[in-house]
N, C-alpha and C positions, 0 to 999 in steps of 0.2 A: 141441223137447222132447228129442230124442235128444242134442243137444249138452249140455244141462243135466244130463241123466241121466249121460252119460259123465263130465262134470266132477265130479259128486257121487261117482260110483263111484271115480274117481281120488283124490279127497280122502279117502274112506274107506280106500282102499288105502294112501295115504301115512300116514294115522294108524296103521295096523297095522304098516307098516314102522318107524315111530317106536317103537311098543310093542315090536317085535322088538329094536330097538337098545337100548332102555331095559332090557328084561328080560335080554337075552343078554350085553350088553357093558357095561352101566352100572348093574347092579342094586344095587350096594352104595354108590351115590352119595346125596348129600343130596337130589337131584332125585327119585330113586326112593323114598326114605324119605317124602318129602312126598307124592308121587303115590299111594303105596300106604297111607299113614297108619300106618306101622310104624317102630319105632326102627331107625336105621341099623345098630346092633350086631346086630340080628336078621338084617338083609340080608347081613351079612358072614359068616354061618355057611355052611360048605361045603354042607350039606344044603339050605339055603334057596336058595343060588346054583344048585344043580342043578335045583331045582323051577322057579326063574324062567327058567333057560335053556330048559327044556322048554316052558314057557308061551310064551316068546318065539318059539320055533321054530313053534309052532302058529299064532301071529299072523302070522308070515311066510308060512306056507302059505296063509292066508286072503287076504293081500295079493296074493301071486303068482296065486292063483286068480282074483281080480277082474281083474287086469291081463291074464291069459291069456284070460279070458272076453271082454273087450272088444277085444283086439287079435289074437287067434289063432283063436279059435273062429269057424267060419263064421257069417255074419250070421243065418241061419235059426235057429240054436241059441244064439246069444250071449245073448239076453235071458233065456232059461231058466237057462243056466249062471250068469250074473251074479246072478240072483235066488236061485239055490241058495246061492251063497257069502254073499250078504247075509243070507239066512235063517239060515245057520250063525252069523253074527255076532250076529244078533238073539237067537237061542236062548242063545248064550254070554253076551250082555249081560243077559238076564233072569235066567239062573242066577247070574251074578256079582253082580248086584244083590241077589238073594235071599240069597246066601251070604257075600259078601265086603264090598261097599260099595254103598250106594244110588246113588252117583255114576255107577257104571258104566252104568246104564240111560240116563243123559243123555249122558255122554261118548262111549260107544261105540254104544249102541243107537239114539239119536236120529239121528245122521248116517246110520247104516245103514238105518233106517226111511225117512228122506227119500229116500235113493238107491233103495231098493226101490220106493217109490211112483212115483218118476220113471221108473225102468226099466219098470215095469208100464204106465205111461201112454204111454210112447214108442212 
């Protein structure tokens, strides 16, 4: 069970590293316009670029937190720290789904929920 939990946590971290890349370094691309459901012209505005870079940075912190939790934190505390970062992702997914796009709950929330359950059971 621990191996499955760690694999799922790593997948969630990789997803958030991808989001970091998309928001910080590729936010004005066609891929980003499609992913976020907004016109590319909007994504090219400097103010929007700044907002996306900030969001990307937060996603990067979540990803690093998950990696830190499973590889650096002592085993006795790793589960709790991992669940904390997964809970942060779940809260962000619920909020994002309520305010931005219903897809967020599935794309970001569901993997985090599965990982959370696996970590809890491990």
